[in-house]
C-alpha positions in Angstrom: 0.2 0.2 0.4 0.7 3.3 -0.9 -0.8 4.9 1.9 -0.5 3.8 5.6 -3.5 4.7 7.9 -3.4 4.2 12.0 -6.1 5.0 13.8 -5.7 6.3 17.3 -9.5 6.7 19.1 -10.4 10.0 17.8 -6.6 11.0 15.9 -6.4 9.6 12.3 -2.5 9.1 11.5 -2.1 9.2 7.4 1.8 8.4 6.2 2.5 8.4 2.8 4.5 5.1 2.1 7.1 5.2 -0.5 10.1 6.5 1.2 11.9 4.9 -1.9 10.5 7.2 -4.3 10.8 10.4 -1.7 7.0 9.8 -1.4 6.0 11.1 -4.5 3.0 11.0 -6.1 2.1 7.8 -8.7 -1.5 6.9 -9.8 -1.8 4.4 -6.6 -1.1 7.3 -4.1 -3.3 9.5 -5.5 -6.0 6.7 -5.6 -5.3 5.6 -1.8 -5.1 9.0 -0.6 -8.6 9.8 -2.7 -10.6 6.7 -1.7 -9.4 8.0 2.0 -10.1 11.7 2.4 -14.1 10.9 0.5 -14.1 8.1 3.4 -13.7 10.3 6.4 -16.9 11.1 8.4 -17.3 12.9 11.8 -18.7 9.9 13.1 -14.8 8.7 13.9 -11.9 10.6 14.1 -12.0 14.2 14.9 -8.5 14.8 14.0 -6.1 13.9 10.5 -2.0 13.9 10.9 -0.6 14.0 7.3 3.2 12.9 7.3 5.4 11.3 4.9 7.3 8.5 5.6 11.6 8.2 5.5 13.7 11.3 4.8 11.5 13.4 3.1 7.6 14.9 3.7 6.8 14.6 -0.4 8.8 15.2 -3.9 5.4 15.8 -6.1 5.5 13.4 -9.0 7.0 10.3 -9.2 9.3 9.9 -12.3 8.0 6.5 -13.5 4.3 8.3 -13.5 6.2 11.2 -15.5 7.9 9.1 -18.2 4.4 8.0 -19.0 2.8 11.4 -18.8 4.9 12.3 -22.0 3.6 9.8 -23.7 -0.3 10.8 -23.1 -2.8 12.6 -25.3 -4.5 15.5 -24.4 -7.3 13.4 -23.5 -5.6 11.4 -21.4 -3.7 14.0 -19.9 -7.0 15.3 -19.1 -8.5 12.6 -16.8 -5.1 12.1 -15.1 -5.1 15.5 -14.1 -8.7 15.0 -12.9 -8.0 12.7 -10.8 -5.3 14.8 -9.5 -7.7 17.6 -8.7 -10.1 15.4 -7.6 -7.5 14.3 -4.5 -6.6 18.0 -3.8 -10.3 18.5 -3.8 -11.0 15.9 -1.3 -8.5 16.3 1.1 -9.8 20.3 1.4 -13.2 19.6 1.7 -12.1 17.0 4.8 -14.7 17.7 7.5 -12.3 17.2 9.9 -9.3 19.4 10.9 -5.9 18.1 8.4 -2.8 18.9 10.5 0.5 18.5 7.9 3.6 17.3 9.5 6.4 18.6 7.3 9.9 17.2 7.1 12.8 17.0 4.5 10.9 18.5 1.9 7.4 19.3 0.1 8.0 19.7 -3.5 5.6 20.5 -6.3 2.4 18.5 -5.5 4.2 18.0 -1.9 3.6 21.8 -1.3 0.2 21.9 -2.7 -0.6 19.1 -0.1 1.0 21.6 2.5 -1.5 24.1 0.8 -4.7 21.8 1.9 -4.0 21.1 5.1 -5.6 23.3 8.0 -2.5 23.0 10.0 0.9 23.0 8.9 3.9 22.4 11.2 7.2 22.3 9.3 11.1 21.3 10.3 13.0 24.2 10.8 15.4 22.5 8.1 12.0 21.6 5.3 12.6 23.1 1.9 9.5 24.0 0.3 9.2 24.5 -3.6 7.2 24.9 -6.8 9.3 23.6 -9.2 7.1 22.7 -12.3 8.4 25.8 -14.2 11.6 24.1 -14.2 10.1 21.2 -16.4 8.0 23.4 -18.3 4.7 22.9 -17.0 2.4 24.4 -14.4 1.1 24.1 -10.8 -1.9 24.3 -12.6 -3.7 21.6 -10.3 -2.5 22.8 -6.8 -3.2 26.5 -7.8 -6.4 27.6 -6.3 -5.3 26.3 -3.0 -1.7 27.5 -2.8 -3.1 30.8 -4.0 -5.4 31.0 -1.1 -2.8 30.7 1.3 0.0 32.7 0.0 -1.7 35.5 -2.2 -1.0 36.2 -5.9 2.4 37.9 -4.6 4.2 35.5 -3.0 2.8 33.3 -6.3 4.2 35.6 -8.9 7.7 35.1 -7.2 7.5 31.4 -6.4 5.5 29.8 -9.3 7.7 31.9 -11.8 11.1 31.1 -10.4 10.4 27.8 -9.0 12.8 28.5 -6.4 13.1 26.5 -3.1 12.3 28.2 -0.3 12.9 27.6 3.9 10.3 26.9 6.2 10.8 30.3 7.9 9.8 31.9 4.2 6.6 29.7 4.1 5.6 30.6 7.7 6.2 34.3 6.8 3.7 33.5 3.6 0.9 31.7 5.4 2.1 27.9 4.0 3.2 27.0 7.2 1.9 27.9 11.0 4.8 26.6 13.3 8.2 25.8 12.6 10.3 24.0 15.2 13.5 21.6 15.0 13.1 17.9 13.2 13.2 16.9 17.1 10.6 18.4 18.5 7.8 18.0 15.2 5.7 15.4 16.9 5.4 17.3 20.3 4.5 20.4 18.0 2.1 18.3 16.1 0.9 16.7 19.4 0.0 20.5 20.8 -2.5 21.5 18.0 -4.0 17.8 18.1 -4.5 18.6 22.0 -5.8 22.1 21.1 -8.6 20.9 18.1 -9.6 17.9 20.7 -11.0 20.8 23.3 -12.6 22.6 20.7 -16.3 21.0 19.6 -16.2 18.7 16.9 -19.3 19.6 15.2 -18.2 23.3 15.8 -15.1 22.4 13.9 -16.6 21.3 10.8 -18.9 24.3 10.4 -15.7 26.8 11.0 -13.8 25.1 8.3 -17.4 25.2 5.6 -17.7 28.8 7.2 -13.8 29.9 6.2 -14.8 28.0 2.5 -18.3 30.0 1.8 -17.6 33.6 3.4 -13.9 33.4 1.9 -15.7 33.1 -1.7 -18.1 36.3 -0.5 -17.5 39.9 -0.1 -18.3 41.0 3.4 -22.0 42.4 2.2 -23.0 39.5 0.6 -21.9 37.0 3.3 -24.2 38.7 5.6 -27.2 36.6 6.0 -25.2 33.4 5.7 -23.1 34.5 9.0 -26.0 35.1 10.8 -28.1 31.9 10.1 -24.7 30.1 10.6 -24.2 31.6 14.1 -28.1 31.2 15.1 -28.3 27.6 14.1 -24.8 27.0 16.1 -26.2 28.4 19.0 -29.6 26.2 19.1 -28.0 23.7 18.3 -27.3 20.7 21.1 -23.7 20.7 20.8 -23.9 25.1 20.7 -26.0 24.6 23.9 -24.2 22.4 25.7 -20.9 24.8 25.0 -22.6 27.8 26.6 -23.7 25.9 29.3 -20.8 24.4 30.5 -19.1 28.0 29.8 -21.6 29.2 32.3 -21.5 26.7 34.6 -18.0 26.1 34.7 -17.4 23.0 33.7 -15.6 21.0 30.9 -17.7 20.2 27.9 -18.8 16.9 26.9 -17.0 17.0 23.8 -13.4 17.2 26.1 -14.5 14.4 28.4 -15.1 12.3 25.1 -11.7 13.3 23.7 -10.0 12.7 26.8 -11.3 8.6 27.0 
């Protein structure tokens, strides 16, 4: 299997498991990652951690896969790109938080994976790059997700040069949220996981939907949506429990569930 999945209670650890090729994408890995992402519901795991086996998070496209692309017709390339887009879209729409654990490097589509994670923790010696132009192609499929994270200005620099950049630079432009010593990665990832476990699970899913919805609208056109969103959450069982627990100065029920 190209993907290793370990369920640890409410936390699922998803590991790209092709260390011999630096966890590069091929058709099998794309299909497995898509199938996993599309199978996730809010009734099981509450947080997912995405990492890579071996020395690197993800090197982008596999050389054997790329060698096939050279001979593809345009229609075959459309089919291939559609499968990749489906994978990134499924990860971006995941109903639970996705925490990226980046070590070694995240290149090309690997940097695209970082862009669809809700939270990214990177080792301080990790490298990032959107290298596609160096091959005469484009970071096209990942571009909607990357642009939403880093903006047009950073994309103009990094898409056009294909240059490698540091974890510190990734944090500066919003691609990473925390940078730490490589030996400290699991502790920092674990802190984020613990923080997420104290958040109400249905509210977290709703917050992800809120971000996607509101970011695509102007402030005035989002008003009715946001009014309905907060009114719905206030009268929901989870919202009622959370507010009641706060007023009673006790932990809400989801914290005891997540800690059990």
